C-alpha positions, 0 to 999 in steps of 0.5 A, a space after each residue: 119808745 112812748 106812744 099815745 093811742 087815741 080812741 076816737 068816735 063820733 057824737 051820734 055813736 056815743 049818744 046811741 050806744 045804750 040804744 044800739 048795744 046790749 047791756 052784755 056788749 057794754 059789759 064785754 067792752 068794759 071787761 075787755 078794756 080792763 083785761 087789756 090794761 091789766 096785760 099792759 101793766 103786767 108787760 111793763 108797757 102801760 103808762 096811763 089810760 083814761 076814758 073821757 066824758 061826753 064831748 059836750 064837756 069839752 072846751 076849746 081854748 084859743 089864745 088871741 094875739 091882743 086879748 083874752 083867750 076865746 073859750 068855746 064849748 064843744 062838740 062842734 058841728 064841723 067836727 065829725 069825731 072826738 076823743 073818747 079815751 087814750 092810752 100812753 104806752 112805753 113799747 119796744 117799737 112802732 110795730 108793737 104800738 100798732 099791734 095793740 091799737 089793732 087789738 083795741 080797735 077790734 075789741 078782740 071780737 068781744 063787742 060790736 065796734 071797730 073804732 079808729 085808733 090814732 097812734 102817735 109817738 110821744 115827742 122828746 125834748 132835745 137835750 141841751 
């Protein structure tokens, strides 16, 4: 079953990372993510993963009933968190998706972050 794991963070933490984290911690995080992705590829569970750019690059598009869509820049003051990256995995069950999410959140203890990971099944289109 496919699951999407969404890594969220807040703008302040993102912007202060290079001031709060040491270069060694940032390197450890990048190396951890690379090792994790390599392991998921080797196990056949990896579908896709990407880190995303700064939330200032995000746009929200909202269709209007009788007109052009409204496009708004981000980040938004009312939003405390934003999507920093994601994984799409094809795993045996939810328990395995949760196990991987916990590992991502902890960073295996290799860097100083316990970020929230949202785990959600990828929907399936009903067969006609």
